GUBA-815146 format. One record per residue: residue in three letters; z, x, y of N, C-alpha, C in turn. Coordinates in steps of 0.05 Angstrom, whole numbers, plus 5000, padded with zeros to 4 digits. Atoms other than C-alpha are relative to their C-alpha. Layout:
<atoms>
AlaZXYZXYZXY...
</atoms>
This chain:
<atoms>
Met500449814983329944171740500850264990Ser498849775014329544891717501250265018Ala499349804985331145521744499050075021Lys502749924986324645681774499249715027Gln500950194984325145031818502549915019Ile497350144985330844761875498849735009Asp500350284982330944111910501450125020Val499049994975331844111980499849715020Thr500050254979333943532026499650045037Cys500249944973331543542101501949875010Pro497250164984337543382146498449805014Cys501750154982331943112197499649724992Cys501450235008328242592160500749864967Ser498650145025332242532090497850064974Thr501749925023325842742050501150194981Arg499449735022327443131980496750164992Leu502549855009322843651965500350214978Thr499649895018322344021902498250295004Val501949644990320344831921499650144964Asp499749865026318045261862501550315018Val499149774989322645881877497350295004Leu501149764998317346461863497749985016Thr501349994980311546231896500649805029Gly499750044974314745821953498449695008Gln502150225002310645251938501349725001Ile499050255005312144481947499249904974Leu500350145025311844161879499449684999Arg499750334997314143491889501149935031Arg497750074974316443061954500349754996Ser499350275000319442421954500649915027Gly499050104975320541992019503049924998Pro497550094986326941762053500249724981Glu500350345018325241062018501249964977Ala499150045030325741271952502650134997Ser497249874999332541661961502249775009Glu498650194988335341142001499249715005Ala500450304994335740412020498749935026Ser501249994980330540162070501749835024Gly498550124983333540052135502950225003Ser497049904997340140582125498950225024Gly500049914979336940992177500649945028Lys498950094976338340562230503049905001Asp496950094994345340422208501950174996Arg498249804997346741142201499850065033Trp499649984961344941142280501649845009Val497850164982349240562291503050144992Ser497449915010355040852254501350265016Ala499949774986354041492289500749915027Gln499750084967353941152358503149915000Glu497050115001361140822331501650215005Arg498849774996363941452322500150155018Val499549864970362041732389501249885021Arg498150194982364941162421502650054991Glu497449915009371341222375500950275017Arg498349774992372041872393499950145039Ser499549954972370941822470502649875010Lys498150244996375641242467503150124996Ser497649845008381341752433500250175015Gly498949834984380042262480500949915023Gln498750064976381841872538503049914995Asp497450045008387541582507501450234999Lys499449764999389442292494501350085030Leu499549884980388742472565502149815013Glu498650184991392441812590502950094996Ser498149905009397842062546501850265007Ala499649724989397842802570501249885035Leu499550024979397842482640503049805012Asp497750114998404042062629502150204991His498249785010407842622600500150145024Glu499649784987406943032652500949825030Arg498550134979409042452708502849964999Gly498050045006414842422672501350294997Lys500049744995416243202673502350025016Ser498149994982420143162732502949895003Ala497750215012425242632715501250094978Arg498549845024426743002647501350255012Phe498549744987428343672686501849935012Asp498050034989432243342732502349944988Glu497150145015436942972675500350274985Leu499249805011437043682643502050185021Phe498449914990439243992704501949895010Arg497450175004444643492715502150064981Lys499049905025446643582648502850285004Ala498749755001447644272653501950065023His498249984971450944282730502649844987Glu498150125010455643802697501850094981Lys499049915024457444192638501650285015His498549814985459044802681501549955022Ala498050114971462144432743502749964984Ser496650075007467744132695500950234987Pro499049725015472644592668500549884973Ala500250025024471844772597502449924986Asp496750025011477544752548501550225010Glu498949784984482145122594502650154976Glu498049835018486345722558502449975008Pro496950064988493845562553500550405010Asp498749844989497446092595501950174975Ala497949855025500946672551502050155007
</atoms>
């Protein structure tokens, strides 16, 4: 490949094209079967489906985690309030009368 030519891969069909930069004409075309193993398009589809399933499952897990956090928020605030109340209700280190 010289500076007058560029190789381009189609994102849809994975066809490789060699294009002349000056004229814009396609010089060579090689199909996806030449650059990839046969059946890989189906493998890519299956792997993409798996990634989507994993992403939606992790999204559901994150939602459940956030809901559990919100459900326990009241108890955590009650505990913090109780500790603060005890701290201020009990006499702190009393200063000796001088």
